[in-house]
VEXLORO-350402 format. One record per atom (N, C-alpha, C, CB): residue in one letter; atom name; x, y, z. Coordinates in steps of 0.05 Angstrom, whole numbers, always signed. Glycine has a CB too. Layout:
BEGIN
r  a  x  y  z
a  CA  X  Y  Z
...
***
This chain:
BEGIN
r  a  x  y  z
r  N  +15  -22  +13
r  CA  -6  -4  +3
r  C  +11  +28  +5
r  CB  -38  -8  +24
q  N  +36  +28  +21
q  CA  +55  +47  +19
q  C  +66  +51  -13
q  CB  +78  +40  +39
l  N  +82  +35  -21
l  CA  +91  +36  -52
l  C  +69  +46  -72
l  CB  +101  +8  -61
k  N  +41  +37  -71
k  CA  +18  +48  -91
k  C  +18  +84  -85
k  CB  -17  +30  -82
a  N  +23  +89  -59
a  CA  +11  +123  -49
a  C  +39  +130  -57
a  CB  -2  +134  -9
a  N  +65  +118  -53
a  CA  +87  +132  -61
a  C  +88  +142  -91
a  CB  +109  +115  -55
a  N  +72  +121  -111
a  CA  +82  +117  -137
a  C  +57  +142  -139
a  CB  +81  +83  -155
a  N  +34  +145  -129
a  CA  +11  +164  -138
a  C  +20  +194  -131
a  CB  -19  +157  -122
a  N  +39  +190  -117
a  CA  +49  +216  -106
a  C  +59  +240  -121
a  CB  +67  +210  -90
a  N  +88  +210  -141
a  CA  +110  +226  -148
a  C  +89  +240  -180
a  CB  +146  +202  -153
v  N  +70  +222  -180
v  CA  +51  +233  -215
v  C  +49  +260  -209
v  CB  +10  +218  -224
n  N  +44  +276  -184
n  CA  +40  +307  -184
n  C  +61  +314  -176
n  CB  +20  +320  -168
q  N  +83  +306  -177
q  CA  +109  +326  -174
q  C  +114  +353  -192
q  CB  +133  +309  -180
t  N  +120  +374  -185
t  CA  +128  +392  -201
t  C  +150  +410  -198
t  CB  +112  +403  -205
a  N  +162  +413  -213
a  CA  +186  +425  -205
a  C  +178  +464  -224
a  CB  +219  +398  -220
l  N  +185  +482  -198
l  CA  +183  +512  -202
l  C  +211  +527  -184
l  CB  +149  +524  -190
s  N  +237  +508  -202
s  CA  +259  +526  -194
s  C  +260  +558  -212
s  CB  +286  +507  -200
v  N  +244  +563  -225
v  CA  +246  +585  -244
v  C  +217  +602  -243
v  CB  +254  +572  -275
m  N  +222  +624  -252
m  CA  +185  +636  -248
m  C  +181  +653  -268
m  CB  +176  +655  -217
p  N  +166  +661  -280
p  CA  +157  +678  -293
p  C  +171  +704  -297
p  CB  +137  +679  -284
g  N  +192  +706  -319
g  CA  +211  +726  -317
g  C  +239  +718  -313
g  CB  +204  +741  -297
g  N  +244  +685  -319
g  CA  +261  +669  -318
g  C  +278  +672  -284
g  CB  +278  +674  -345
n  N  +260  +685  -264
n  CA  +277  +692  -239
n  C  +264  +671  -217
n  CB  +273  +728  -229
p  N  +304  +660  -212
p  CA  +293  +643  -195
p  C  +281  +646  -166
p  CB  +310  +628  -194
v  N  +269  +620  -151
v  CA  +248  +618  -125
v  C  +277  +623  -106
v  CB  +224  +580  -119
q  N  +262  +627  -86
q  CA  +286  +646  -65
q  C  +276  +631  -39
q  CB  +280  +689  -63
a  N  +249  +624  -39
a  CA  +223  +627  -13
a  C  +211  +607  -16
a  CB  +199  +650  -12
v  N  +195  +598  -2
v  CA  +165  +582  -3
v  C  +154  +579  +31
v  CB  +168  +545  -20
a  N  +130  +578  +29
a  CA  +111  +573  +51
a  C  +88  +561  +33
a  CB  +103  +601  +69
c  N  +84  +549  +62
c  CA  +53  +527  +43
c  C  +31  +533  +76
c  CB  +66  +470  +33
g  N  -2  +530  +61
g  CA  -14  +539  +76
g  C  -35  +501  +74
g  CB  -26  +575  +68
k  N  -52  +500  +71
k  CA  -71  +480  +80
k  C  -67  +471  +48
k  CB  -104  +489  +96
d  N  -84  +488  +31
d  CA  -88  +483  -1
d  C  -75  +500  -17
d  CB  -114  +486  -11
h  N  -53  +522  -3
h  CA  -40  +543  -21
h  C  -7  +549  -12
h  CB  -60  +573  -19
m  N  -6  +554  -35
m  CA  +22  +552  -29
m  C  +33  +585  -44
m  CB  +37  +520  -46
v  N  +60  +598  -26
v  CA  +76  +625  -35
v  C  +96  +618  -37
v  CB  +79  +647  -19
l  N  +108  +639  -63
l  CA  +141  +638  -73
l  C  +150  +662  -72
l  CB  +147  +629  -103
l  N  +181  +661  -57
l  CA  +180  +688  -68
l  C  +202  +679  -94
l  CB  +190  +716  -43
a  N  +212  +702  -108
a  CA  +216  +691  -135
a  C  +238  +726  -150
a  CB  +174  +684  -153
g  N  +268  +722  -154
g  CA  +277  +745  -155
g  C  +314  +748  -159
g  CB  +265  +757  -131
a  N  +329  +761  -177
a  CA  +344  +750  -171
a  C  +361  +771  -146
a  CB  +355  +740  -194
q  N  +384  +763  -148
q  CA  +396  +771  -115
q  C  +409  +800  -125
q  CB  +424  +744  -98
s  N  +411  +822  -120
s  CA  +427  +838  -125
s  C  +462  +837  -139
s  CB  +423  +847  -102
l  N  +466  +856  -149
l  CA  +499  +848  -153
l  C  +512  +847  -128
l  CB  +518  +871  -171
d  N  +505  +870  -117
d  CA  +526  +873  -88
d  C  +517  +856  -63
d  CB  +527  +907  -76
d  N  +507  +837  -74
d  CA  +492  +814  -55
d  C  +473  +814  -36
d  CB  +506  +802  -42
e  N  +463  +856  -32
e  CA  +452  +864  -18
e  C  +420  +852  -24
e  CB  +459  +890  -17
v  N  +406  +843  -11
v  CA  +384  +830  -13
v  C  +358  +853  -18
v  CB  +383  +812  +12
r  N  +342  +859  -39
r  CA  +324  +884  -35
r  C  +297  +881  -33
r  CB  +327  +903  -55
g  N  +287  +859  -40
g  CA  +265  +845  -43
g  C  +263  +830  -67
g  CB  +245  +861  -42
y  N  +240  +812  -62
y  CA  +230  +788  -88
y  C  +210  +798  -89
y  CB  +226  +755  -84
s  N  +200  +791  -116
s  CA  +160  +782  -127
s  C  +155  +762  -108
s  CB  +151  +762  -166
l  N  +135  +776  -105
l  CA  +115  +744  -96
l  C  +88  +735  -106
l  CB  +107  +742  -65
y  N  +90  +708  -100
y  CA  +71  +695  -125
y  C  +50  +671  -105
y  CB  +99  +675  -156
t  N  +27  +668  -117
t  CA  +10  +645  -99
t  C  +2  +619  -121
t  CB  -23  +662  -86
l  N  -4  +606  -106
l  CA  -11  +582  -127
l  C  -41  +557  -102
l  CB  +34  +559  -135
g  N  -53  +550  -122
g  CA  -69  +536  -95
g  C  -92  +544  -98
g  CB  -61  +544  -65
a  N  -111  +535  -80
a  CA  -140  +537  -65
a  C  -141  +567  -62
a  CB  -144  +519  -34
g  N  -159  +587  -75
g  CA  -159  +614  -70
g  C  -185  +618  -44
g  CB  -166  +629  -101
a  N  -197  +589  -27
a  CA  -205  +602  +1
a  C  -207  +612  +6
a  CB  -202  +603  +17
h  N  -223  +639  +20
h  CA  -218  +656  +39
h  C  -204  +687  +25
h  CB  -199  +641  +61
g  N  -191  +679  +1
g  CA  -183  +699  -13
g  C  -151  +701  +3
g  CB  -206  +727  -11
c  N  -135  +684  +12
c  CA  -108  +677  +13
c  C  -98  +673  -6
c  CB  -101  +660  +25
l  N  -100  +674  -35
l  CA  -77  +680  -54
l  C  -69  +707  -62
l  CB  -83  +668  -78
g  N  -84  +724  -52
g  CA  -82  +754  -46
g  C  -87  +761  -74
g  CB  -54  +766  -33
h  N  -100  +753  -95
h  CA  -110  +764  -121
h  C  -134  +779  -122
h  CB  -114  +744  -140
g  N  -155  +788  -105
g  CA  -184  +794  -94
g  C  -202  +782  -101
g  CB  -193  +816  -99
d  N  -197  +757  -107
d  CA  -219  +746  -107
d  C  -217  +717  -96
d  CB  -229  +749  -134
k  N  -227  +693  -99
k  CA  -221  +665  -83
k  C  -221  +650  -97
k  CB  -235  +654  -64
y  N  -218  +650  -124
y  CA  -207  +637  -147
y  C  -189  +623  -136
y  CB  -197  +653  -169
d  N  -187  +584  -142
d  CA  -165  +567  -151
d  C  -146  +583  -171
d  CB  -177  +541  -166
c  N  -114  +574  -162
c  CA  -103  +572  -184
c  C  -76  +560  -184
c  CB  -104  +596  -194
a  N  -79  +540  -208
a  CA  -61  +521  -220
a  C  -29  +528  -224
a  CB  -73  +516  -246
a  N  -32  +555  -236
a  CA  -3  +557  -229
a  C  +16  +592  -225
a  CB  +10  +539  -254
p  N  +30  +590  -215
p  CA  +43  +608  -196
p  C  +40  +637  -205
p  CB  +73  +600  -193
m  N  +25  +658  -202
m  CA  +9  +677  -205
m  C  +23  +697  -193
m  CB  -17  +673  -196
r  N  +36  +726  -199
r  CA  +51  +749  -185
r  C  +24  +761  -166
r  CB  +64  +775  -212
v  N  +21  +772  -134
v  CA  +3  +780  -120
v  C  +2  +812  -135
v  CB  +10  +776  -87
a  N  -10  +830  -160
a  CA  -5  +850  -164
a  C  -1  +867  -144
a  CB  -18  +857  -177
a  N  -20  +868  -123
a  CA  -24  +887  -107
a  C  +0  +895  -83
a  CB  -48  +879  -96
l  N  +28  +886  -91
l  CA  +55  +878  -75
l  C  +65  +882  -96
l  CB  +61  +849  -61
s  N  +64  +893  -120
s  CA  +81  +894  -136
s  C  +108  +927  -127
s  CB  +62  +892  -166
s  N  +96  +938  -124
s  CA  +116  +959  -106
s  C  +124  +954  -83
s  CB  +106  +982  -100
h  N  +117  +928  -69
h  CA  +127  +924  -47
h  C  +157  +910  -46
h  CB  +107  +911  -35
p  N  +170  +901  -53
p  CA  +186  +882  -53
p  C  +186  +867  -26
p  CB  +210  +892  -60
v  N  +188  +842  -26
v  CA  +179  +817  -3
v  C  +213  +814  +3
v  CB  +159  +780  -17
l  N  +215  +804  +32
l  CA  +232  +799  +49
l  C  +229  +763  +52
l  CB  +225  +818  +76
s  N  +208  +769  +66
s  CA  +199  +737  +92
s  C  +167  +724  +76
s  CB  +186  +755  +140
i  N  +164  +707  +80
i  CA  +126  +705  +72
i  C  +122  +688  +111
i  CB  +112  +669  +28
a  N  +101  +679  +96
a  CA  +79  +657  +124
a  C  +61  +649  +117
a  CB  +66  +668  +149
c  N  +54  +624  +122
c  CA  +18  +615  +110
c  C  +18  +602  +137
c  CB  +9  +589  +74
g  N  -14  +611  +142
g  CA  -35  +592  +163
g  C  -46  +573  +139
g  CB  -67  +614  +182
e  N  -66  +568  +167
e  CA  -76  +554  +149
e  C  -101  +564  +123
e  CB  -85  +535  +167
y  N  -105  +589  +125
y  CA  -125  +600  +105
y  C  -115  +626  +103
y  CB  -155  +599  +113
h  N  -93  +631  +107
h  CA  -81  +659  +108
h  C  -58  +666  +106
h  CB  -85  +671  +126
t  N  -42  +684  +101
t  CA  -25  +686  +74
t  C  -14  +721  +98
t  CB  -50  +689  +29
c  N  +20  +715  +100
c  CA  +36  +745  +109
c  C  +55  +742  +95
c  CB  +46  +751  +140
c  N  +64  +770  +87
c  CA  +92  +775  +87
c  C  +106  +793  +99
c  CB  +98  +776  +69
i  N  +127  +788  +91
i  CA  +135  +833  +106
i  C  +161  +834  +88
i  CB  +150  +843  +160
d  N  +155  +861  +71
d  CA  +162  +878  +54
d  C  +189  +885  +66
d  CB  +141  +899  +50
a  N  +205  +906  +44
a  CA  +236  +905  +54
a  C  +230  +936  +72
a  CB  +266  +906  +23
n  N  +215  +947  +71
n  CA  +207  +964  +100
n  C  +201  +958  +124
n  CB  +187  +976  +99
g  N  +207  +930  +127
g  CA  +190  +930  +151
g  C  +174  +916  +160
g  CB  +179  +945  +154
s  N  +151  +931  +142
s  CA  +116  +929  +142
s  C  +103  +901  +146
s  CB  +104  +938  +111
l  N  +89  +899  +161
l  CA  +77  +869  +162
l  C  +53  +869  +136
l  CB  +60  +861  +198
w  N  +47  +851  +129
w  CA  +23  +842  +111
w  C  +8  +832  +112
w  CB  +23  +834  +97
s  N  -21  +830  +120
s  CA  -31  +807  +118
s  C  -62  +803  +105
s  CB  -29  +797  +143
w  N  -75  +771  +90
w  CA  -92  +773  +73
w  C  -101  +739  +77
w  CB  -82  +786  +45
g  N  -136  +740  +65
g  CA  -139  +715  +72
g  C  -163  +705  +89
g  CB  -118  +709  +84
k  N  -170  +692  +96
k  CA  -186  +679  +129
k  C  -181  +695  +164
k  CB  -170  +640  +134
g  N  -200  +712  +157
g  CA  -197  +728  +185
g  C  -207  +720  +219
g  CB  -211  +753  +179
a  N  -218  +696  +215
a  CA  -232  +676  +231
a  C  -199  +681  +260
a  CB  -238  +635  +208
a  N  -221  +686  +279
a  CA  -215  +686  +302
a  C  -187  +725  +303
a  CB  -202  +646  +308
g  N  -202  +739  +281
g  CA  -175  +758  +285
g  C  -144  +747  +278
g  CB  -174  +767  +317
s  N  -138  +725  +259
s  CA  -114  +721  +252
s  C  -107  +735  +230
s  CB  -110  +696  +249
l  N  -116  +760  +220
l  CA  -105  +775  +198
l  C  -88  +797  +217
l  CB  -130  +789  +175
g  N  -90  +808  +235
g  CA  -90  +831  +250
g  C  -100  +859  +243
g  CB  -69  +834  +254
h  N  -130  +849  +236
h  CA  -143  +873  +215
h  C  -154  +883  +233
h  CB  -163  +868  +189
g  N  -162  +873  +266
g  CA  -177  +892  +282
g  C  -209  +871  +272
g  CB  -174  +933  +269
d  N  -216  +853  +266
d  CA  -236  +846  +259
d  C  -226  +809  +258
d  CB  -246  +864  +233
t  N  -253  +803  +246
t  CA  -249  +768  +235
t  C  -268  +774  +201
t  CB  -274  +735  +266
a  N  -253  +791  +187
a  CA  -269  +791  +160
a  C  -253  +772  +141
a  CB  -271  +822  +146
d  N  -252  +764  +124
d  CA  -234  +755  +107
d  C  -225  +776  +95
d  CB  -241  +737  +90
c  N  -212  +771  +81
c  CA  -186  +795  +60
c  C  -174  +790  +37
c  CB  -159  +802  +74
l  N  -193  +789  +17
l  CA  -181  +792  -8
l  C  -153  +798  -17
l  CB  -193  +807  -17
y  N  -144  +823  -20
y  CA  -125  +833  -21
y  C  -101  +837  +4
y  CB  -134  +850  -30
p  N  -69  +843  +2
p  CA  -58  +846  +14
p  C  -57  +866  +30
p  CB  -46  +842  +7
t  N  -54  +871  +59
t  CA  -69  +894  +69
t  C  -51  +904  +95
t  CB  -101  +886  +76
q  N  -39  +919  +94
q  CA  -9  +925  +119
q  C  -26  +929  +142
q  CB  +16  +960  +114
l  N  -9  +916  +167
l  CA  -17  +925  +193
l  C  -6  +951  +200
l  CB  -9  +905  +213
e  N  -32  +974  +203
e  CA  -15  +990  +203
e  C  -12  +996  +236
e  CB  -23  +1011  +184
f  N  -22  +969  +255
f  CA  -17  +979  +289
f  C  +15  +974  +287
f  CB  -35  +955  +320
l  N  +30  +965  +266
l  CA  +59  +955  +279
l  C  +65  +983  +256
l  CB  +76  +914  +273
q  N  +60  +997  +246
q  CA  +77  +1020  +227
q  C  +102  +1031  +256
q  CB  +48  +1055  +212
h  N  +92  +1028  +277
h  CA  +121  +1045  +294
h  C  +142  +1026  +301
h  CB  +113  +1062  +327
d  N  +141  +999  +293
d  CA  +157  +984  +301
d  C  +162  +960  +276
d  CB  +147  +977  +328
p  N  +189  +962  +256
p  CA  +189  +947  +232
p  C  +196  +915  +242
p  CB  +213  +962  +209
i  N  +183  +898  +227
i  CA  +178  +880  +232
i  C  +202  +860  +220
i  CB  +152  +878  +227
r  N  +212  +842  +235
r  CA  +243  +819  +230
r  C  +225  +794  +213
r  CB  +263  +803  +270
t  N  +209  +785  +228
t  CA  +209  +757  +222
t  C  +178  +748  +234
t  CB  +237  +741  +237
v  N  +160  +735  +211
v  CA  +130  +725  +215
v  C  +119  +697  +211
v  CB  +115  +740  +198
a  N  +110  +691  +229
a  CA  +100  +657  +230
a  C  +74  +657  +236
a  CB  +113  +637  +252
c  N  +58  +647  +220
c  CA  +22  +633  +219
c  C  +19  +608  +234
c  CB  +9  +624  +185
g  N  -4  +598  +258
g  CA  -7  +580  +260
g  C  -42  +577  +241
g  CB  -1  +575  +290
s  N  -56  +561  +242
s  CA  -83  +561  +231
s  C  -96  +579  +228
s  CB  -97  +550  +242
n  N  -100  +587  +264
n  CA  -116  +610  +262
n  C  -108  +638  +275
n  CB  -140  +602  +274
h  N  -83  +637  +276
h  CA  -62  +660  +291
h  C  -35  +667  +282
h  CB  -57  +651  +318
t  N  -24  +691  +293
t  CA  +4  +701  +276
t  C  +15  +713  +302
t  CB  +1  +728  +247
v  N  +46  +708  +288
v  CA  +62  +719  +318
v  C  +84  +735  +294
v  CB  +80  +685  +347
a  N  +88  +761  +312
a  CA  +109  +771  +298
a  C  +136  +788  +312
a  CB  +95  +787  +279
a  N  +158  +782  +306
a  CA  +176  +787  +318
a  C  +188  +819  +296
a  CB  +195  +756  +321
s  N  +188  +835  +321
s  CA  +195  +857  +308
s  C  +233  +871  +313
s  CB  +170  +876  +319
h  N  +241  +886  +293
h  CA  +270  +894  +299
h  C  +277  +903  +324
h  CB  +278  +915  +282
r  N  +262  +920  +341
r  CA  +263  +928  +376
r  C  +269  +891  +387
r  CB  +220  +947  +391
g  N  +259  +884  +382
g  CA  +255  +860  +403
g  C  +229  +852  +414
g  CB  +269  +866  +426
f  N  +213  +860  +405
f  CA  +188  +853  +410
f  C  +170  +832  +391
f  CB  +176  +876  +413
a  N  +155  +815  +413
a  CA  +134  +795  +395
a  C  +114  +805  +394
a  CB  +127  +769  +404
y  N  +99  +798  +379
y  CA  +65  +810  +376
y  C  +47  +789  +368
y  CB  +60  +835  +353
t  N  +30  +783  +378
t  CA  +3  +766  +372
t  C  -14  +770  +366
t  CB  -6  +755  +383
w  N  -28  +751  +354
w  CA  -53  +759  +350
w  C  -80  +734  +343
w  CB  -49  +779  +326
g  N  -108  +740  +345
g  CA  -120  +700  +330
g  C  -119  +692  +356
g  CB  -92  +672  +303
w  N  -130  +666  +347
w  CA  -139  +654  +359
w  C  -124  +645  +388
w  CB  -145  +638  +341
g  N  -128  +650  +413
g  CA  -121  +661  +435
g  C  -127  +632  +462
g  CB  -140  +692  +437
e  N  -132  +607  +448
e  CA  -136  +593  +474
e  C  -109  +579  +473
e  CB  -164  +572  +478
q  N  -105  +565  +501
q  CA  -77  +546  +501
q  C  -58  +564  +504
q  CB  -69  +527  +475
g  N  -49  +585  +509
g  CA  -26  +604  +510
g  C  -23  +614  +476
g  CB  +5  +587  +525
r  N  -48  +620  +457
r  CA  -32  +621  +436
r  C  -29  +652  +426
r  CB  -43  +603  +415
***
């Protein structure tokens, strides 16, 4: 049985080493049924200035960030972030977060339990910058199924979303 399952899984393997425009994949993150990729070339002086963000998979709750809830079978650039080079990405079950080159945190997708940090529980179809973090640039972000945590350059940790069991 395990051999059959492994053979079936091998049929669905896809190599995404180069994105549209010939840009190499630099980072990946996965939610329940969606994926986020950062693609782009590093600058000549090896200083990372940010990458383009692409999403694909199931578009439930708007987690792909394209302004709708449609599925996307091939990587598609998130147009709303085209003028914001991205340095870091994270996915929850049905929500997505990224940090741009200025340290601003963006989130979109399923807003259940306040997981997006927008002050409500509504789904969001486009990347939206978290205003309450404007005073403290974010260094890293991680997502759980319905909660998110971000660490700032000043050393503070911020959490929001589902708060049971110490989350």
